[in-house]
N, C-alpha and C positions, 0 to 999 in steps of 0.2 A: 529537538528532533521532530520530524513530521512523519505523518503517514499519508499515503496516497492510495485510493481505492475506487473501484467502480462497484456500485451496489444497486440492486433492484429496489422496488418500492417496499419490500419486506426486509431490506438490508442483507439480502442474499448476495453472495459474492462468487460462488463457484459450484460446479457440479462435475463429477468424474475427473477431478484434478485439472479442470480447465475453466476458462472464463465463461460467463453465461451468455455474453453477447460479443459479436464482432463489430467494433465501433471505430472506424478510421479516424473520426474527429477526436475521440477520446485518446487514441494512440498518439495523435499529434500533440494533444494536451499533456500526456504523460511524458513524451520526449522533451517538450519545452520545459517542463518542470524539473526533469531529472538529468538532462545532459550535463556532463561535467561535474556531477554530484556523486554522492555515495548512496548506494541502494542496499538495503538490508533485507534478506529474505531467508526463508527456509529452503530445505533441499528440494521439496516438491515443486516450489515455485521456480527455482533454478532449473530443475529438470524439464519444466514445461516450456522453457525457451528453446526454440528450434535450433539455435546455433551456439548454445552455451551462454556464457556471460554476455550481458548487454554491453555493446561497445560504448566507448567514451564515457564510462562511469566506473567508479570503484565498486565492484560487486563483492558484498560480504554475505557469506552463506552460513547460517546457523545450522550446524549438523554435528551430532556427536558420534557418527559412525566412523569407520576407518577410510572412507572415500577420500581420495586426493583430488583437489581442484587445482588445475594448472593456470586457470584464467580468472580465479576469484580468491578472495581471502576467506579461509575457512576458520570459523570460531566454534568452539564446542559448548559454550554457555553464554547466557545473557551477560554475566560479568565480563567475560572475555570480549564480547562484542562491544560493550560499553567502553572498555579500554581502547579498542581499535578505533572506534568512531570519535573518541575524545580528541583525536589528533586533527579533526576537521571542525569547521564552524558548525554549530548544531543546526543552523538553517540549511545546511548543505547535505543533511543526512535524512534519507527517506526510507521508511519501512514500506515494502511493496508486497508483502504477503508471505505465506498464505494465512489462513484463518488462525492457526495456533500461534504463529509469530505475531500477528496483530494483537491477539489476546495477551501475549507475554509482554509486549512492548508498548501497548497503548498508554500505560501510566507514565512512561518516559517521554511521551510526545506532548507538545504544546499546541500543535496544529494538525488538523486532518483535512486533506483535500479530497472531497467526495464527488465523484461523478454519479449523479442519481439518474437512474433510468426509470421512466414511468411505465414499468411493465413488471410482471412477475416472471422471473426466469426459472422457476421451479428448482430453486437452489437446494443443495445439500449442506452447504456451509455458509455461515453468516458472520457479518461484521457486527460488533455491538451497536445497538440502536442509539446513536448520539442524541437524537431528538428526545428520547425518553431518559436521558442521563443529565442530572442537574450539574454535573461537573463540566459539561460542554455547552457551548452556545454557537448557533449558526450566526456568523458575522457578515458573510458575503454570499450572494448567489447571482449566478449569471446563466440564464436559460431563456427560453425553451428552444433548443436546437433539435433538428431532425438529423439523425445519423443512422444510416442503414435501416430505415424504417422505424426507428425508435425515437421517442422524445426524451431528451436528456437536459440536465442542467449541471453546471459546475458550481460547487459549493465549498466554502471554507468554514470549518468549525474551529473555534479556539477554546482552549481550556480556561475555565473561569479561574482567575488568579486567586480569588478568595477561597476556593476549594482545593488549591494546590498544596 
C-alpha cells in the first residue's frame, strides 16, 4: 500500500478541513497516480470532494458512523479496510488522507509519494516528518516546479526493509 500527500516545508497538510494550496500541477500528478486505482480516506477527506467519490477509482471511506455511501465502499475499522483492499494489488492502493487516516495507516504503507511545497501553509494538521524517521528513506526526487506561484517537488519515500 502507498500513501500520497501534499506537504508544506513543515510537513503541514491541511487547515480548516481543506488543502493548504491550490496546485493544478499536483492535481494532475495525483490523477496520474490514482486513476484506475483504490483510494482510501477518512470521512472528512471524502466530504471535502465537491462531487462525492472521485471518478474512475474505487473509493474506500473509513467511517464508523451510520452514514451511508452510495458511491464508495464504507469500512468501519482498519481491519475491515485491510480485508477490502486485500482484493487488489497492494501497489494499486493509495491512502489519500486525512491526517488521522495517514497516522493509522502509515505503518501498512511501503511507499509514500510526497509533493513538497517550499512554503509554510500555516497548517493545523500534519503528516509525520519522514525525513526525521529512520524507518523511511527518500529514494527519488523530481523538482523544482512552479505551480500557482509555489515551488514544489515530487518525492518518493520508501520504507527501509531492515526496519519493517
